[in-house]
C-alpha positions as CSV (number, residue, x, y, z in Angstrom):
1,M,0.0,0.0,0.0
2,S,1.4,3.4,-1.0
3,D,1.7,6.2,1.6
4,D,-1.1,8.0,-0.2
5,E,-3.4,5.0,0.1
6,A,-2.5,4.5,3.7
7,E,-3.3,8.2,4.4
8,R,-6.6,8.0,2.7
9,K,-7.6,4.8,4.6
10,M,-6.6,6.4,7.9
11,Q,-8.7,9.5,7.1
12,F,-11.6,7.1,6.0
13,L,-11.5,5.3,9.4
14,F,-11.2,8.6,11.3
15,A,-14.3,9.9,9.4
16,L,-16.2,6.7,10.3
17,R,-15.3,7.1,14.0
18,S,-16.2,10.8,14.1
19,R,-19.7,9.9,12.7
20,G,-20.4,7.4,15.4
21,V,-19.0,4.1,14.1
22,T,-17.1,2.9,17.2
23,D,-17.5,-0.9,17.2
24,K,-14.0,-2.4,16.8
25,R,-15.1,-5.4,14.8
26,V,-17.1,-3.2,12.4
27,L,-14.2,-0.8,11.9
28,E,-11.8,-3.7,11.3
29,A,-14.2,-5.2,8.7
30,M,-14.5,-1.8,6.9
31,E,-10.7,-1.4,6.9
32,K,-10.4,-4.9,5.4
33,V,-13.0,-4.4,2.6
34,D,-11.8,-2.0,-0.1
35,R,-14.8,0.1,-1.2
36,G,-13.0,0.9,-4.5
37,R,-13.5,-2.7,-5.7
38,F,-17.2,-2.1,-5.8
39,L,-17.1,1.0,-7.9
40,T,-16.1,1.5,-11.5
41,G,-14.6,4.4,-13.6
42,L,-14.2,7.8,-12.1
43,F,-16.2,6.9,-9.0
44,A,-13.6,4.4,-7.9
45,E,-11.2,7.3,-7.1
46,R,-13.8,8.6,-4.7
47,A,-14.2,5.3,-2.8
48,Y,-12.8,6.7,0.5
49,E,-15.1,9.7,0.6
50,D,-18.0,9.5,3.0
51,M,-20.7,10.0,0.4
52,P,-23.2,7.8,-1.5
53,L,-22.2,7.2,-5.2
54,P,-24.2,6.1,-8.2
55,I,-23.9,2.5,-9.5
56,A,-25.8,0.8,-12.4
57,C,-29.6,0.3,-12.6
58,G,-30.3,3.7,-11.0
59,Q,-29.1,2.5,-7.6
60,T,-26.4,3.8,-5.2
61,I,-23.6,2.5,-3.1
62,S,-24.4,3.8,0.4
63,Q,-22.4,6.4,2.3
64,P,-19.7,4.4,4.3
65,S,-20.7,6.0,7.7
66,V,-24.3,4.9,7.1
67,V,-23.0,1.4,6.2
68,G,-21.0,1.4,9.4
69,L,-23.8,2.6,11.6
70,M,-26.3,0.1,10.1
71,T,-23.7,-2.8,10.6
72,Q,-23.0,-1.6,14.1
73,A,-26.7,-1.6,15.0
74,L,-27.1,-5.0,13.5
75,N,-24.6,-6.4,16.1
76,V,-23.6,-9.4,13.9
77,Q,-22.0,-12.3,15.8
78,P,-19.6,-14.8,14.3
79,R,-22.1,-17.7,14.2
80,D,-25.0,-15.6,12.7
81,K,-26.8,-16.3,9.5
82,V,-27.6,-12.9,7.9
83,L,-30.1,-11.9,5.2
84,E,-29.4,-8.8,3.2
85,I,-32.2,-7.3,1.0
86,G,-30.7,-5.2,-1.7
87,T,-27.2,-6.4,-2.8
88,G,-26.5,-3.3,-4.9
89,S,-22.8,-3.0,-5.4
90,G,-22.1,-5.8,-2.9
91,Y,-20.1,-3.5,-0.6
92,Q,-22.3,-4.0,2.5
93,T,-22.5,-7.7,1.7
94,A,-18.7,-8.0,1.8
95,I,-18.5,-6.3,5.2
96,L,-21.2,-8.6,6.6
97,S,-19.3,-11.6,5.2
98,V,-16.3,-10.7,7.4
99,L,-18.5,-10.6,10.5
100,A,-21.0,-13.5,10.0
101,R,-21.0,-17.2,9.4
102,R,-23.2,-17.0,6.3
103,V,-24.7,-14.2,4.3
104,Y,-27.6,-14.5,1.9
105,T,-28.1,-11.4,-0.2
106,V,-31.2,-10.8,-2.4
107,E,-31.2,-8.3,-5.4
108,R,-34.0,-7.6,-7.9
109,H,-31.6,-6.5,-10.7
110,R,-29.8,-9.4,-12.3
111,R,-27.1,-7.1,-13.7
112,L,-26.1,-5.9,-10.2
113,T,-26.1,-9.5,-8.9
114,R,-23.7,-10.6,-11.6
115,A,-21.3,-7.7,-11.1
116,A,-21.3,-8.2,-7.3
117,E,-20.8,-12.0,-7.6
118,A,-17.7,-11.3,-9.8
119,V,-16.2,-9.1,-7.0
120,F,-17.1,-11.7,-4.4
121,R,-15.2,-14.4,-6.4
122,A,-12.2,-12.1,-6.8
123,L,-12.2,-11.4,-3.1
124,D,-12.7,-15.2,-2.4
125,L,-15.8,-14.6,-0.2
126,T,-17.0,-18.2,0.1
127,N,-19.7,-17.6,2.7
128,V,-21.9,-15.4,0.5
129,T,-24.9,-16.6,-1.6
130,A,-26.3,-14.0,-4.0
131,V,-29.9,-14.5,-5.2
132,V,-32.0,-12.7,-7.9
133,A,-35.4,-12.4,-6.3
134,D,-38.1,-10.0,-4.9
135,G,-36.5,-8.9,-1.7
136,S,-39.8,-7.6,-0.2
137,R,-40.7,-11.3,0.2
138,G,-37.5,-12.1,2.0
139,Y,-35.9,-15.5,1.4
140,P,-38.1,-18.2,3.0
141,E,-35.9,-21.0,1.7
142,Q,-33.2,-20.2,4.4
143,A,-35.4,-18.6,7.1
144,P,-35.2,-18.0,10.0
145,F,-32.3,-15.5,10.1
146,D,-30.3,-14.2,13.1
147,R,-29.9,-10.8,11.4
148,I,-31.7,-9.0,8.5
149,I,-30.5,-5.8,6.9
150,V,-32.5,-3.9,4.3
151,T,-30.8,-1.3,2.1
152,A,-33.9,0.2,0.6
153,A,-36.8,2.1,2.2
154,A,-40.2,0.6,2.8
155,E,-43.1,2.6,4.3
156,D,-43.3,-0.1,7.0
157,P,-41.1,-3.0,8.0
158,P,-42.3,-5.7,5.5
159,G,-44.3,-8.5,7.1
160,P,-42.5,-11.4,5.4
161,L,-39.1,-10.1,6.7
162,L,-40.4,-9.7,10.2
163,A,-41.7,-13.3,10.0
164,E,-38.3,-14.5,8.9
165,L,-36.4,-13.0,11.9
166,R,-35.5,-15.5,14.6
167,I,-36.6,-14.9,18.1
168,G,-33.9,-12.7,19.6
169,G,-32.9,-11.6,16.1
170,I,-32.3,-8.1,14.9
171,M,-33.4,-6.3,11.7
172,V,-32.1,-2.9,10.7
173,L,-33.9,-1.0,7.9
174,P,-34.8,2.5,6.7
175,V,-38.6,3.2,6.9
176,G,-40.5,6.0,5.3
177,Q,-41.6,7.3,1.9
178,S,-38.8,7.6,-0.6
179,D,-39.3,11.3,-1.3
180,A,-39.6,12.3,2.4
181,V,-37.4,11.9,5.5
182,Q,-36.8,8.3,6.3
183,R,-35.8,6.9,9.7
184,L,-33.3,4.1,10.3
185,I,-35.1,1.6,12.5
186,K,-33.8,-1.3,14.6
187,V,-36.3,-4.1,15.2
188,T,-35.6,-6.8,17.8
189,R,-37.9,-9.9,17.8
190,R,-39.1,-11.0,21.2
191,E,-41.1,-14.0,22.3
192,D,-44.2,-11.9,22.5
193,G,-43.7,-9.4,19.6
194,Y,-41.2,-6.8,18.3
195,D,-39.3,-3.9,19.8
196,Y,-38.7,-0.9,17.6
197,E,-35.9,1.6,18.1
198,E,-35.4,4.7,16.0
199,L,-31.8,5.4,15.2
200,R,-31.4,8.4,12.9
201,A,-32.6,10.1,9.7
202,V,-31.4,8.6,6.4
203,R,-32.2,8.6,2.7
204,F,-32.3,5.4,0.7
205,V,-33.8,4.3,-2.7
206,P,-37.3,2.8,-2.3
207,L,-37.9,-0.9,-1.7
208,V,-39.6,-2.0,-4.9
209,E,-41.6,-5.2,-5.4
210,G,-40.9,-7.6,-8.3
211,L,-37.8,-8.1,-10.4
212,G,-35.9,-5.5,-12.4
213,Q,-35.8,-5.5,-16.1
214,D,-32.0,-6.1,-16.3
């Protein structure tokens, strides 16, 4: 790693900490996973900036500090089976793969899934399964899950996803209308129902039902 790269990575981690990402395991995972591998062209040069960037199919790669805060709230443990709704670039998936035993990631755009899978192979991430499907319905074939993360905003936590969360499990997702303020919510499933905790304001692309055209 060149001095310039090392300096950028140091600034990147400092920016994460200053925005509230303090969990040591999360920071180590984010240091290990190079965001630039999930971006192409001119945007790859901006990989260490704390901002969302455009990717194919009208989607975005999330702001690193938001990725860090969501991952931190998810509290992934080494034996956990995790479901991610919205693979996108695959950046969040790769971070989860460092922390969890197994990650299932669902994306409605086949083109994004293929691109992400190519990066997963290049990085030798053997504990990730990428699926092209309607994420609003979850992934019943592998339910229940210890942790569920949703990287697109629904007006309410989708019923199928709540049902696929193991008792004691945690789901983190943005909730709200796509053109208004959304709130990042942490849902914990209890024996007798669900606990909801509001974390912060965010802005995500909407959670869309059905498959994409590409």
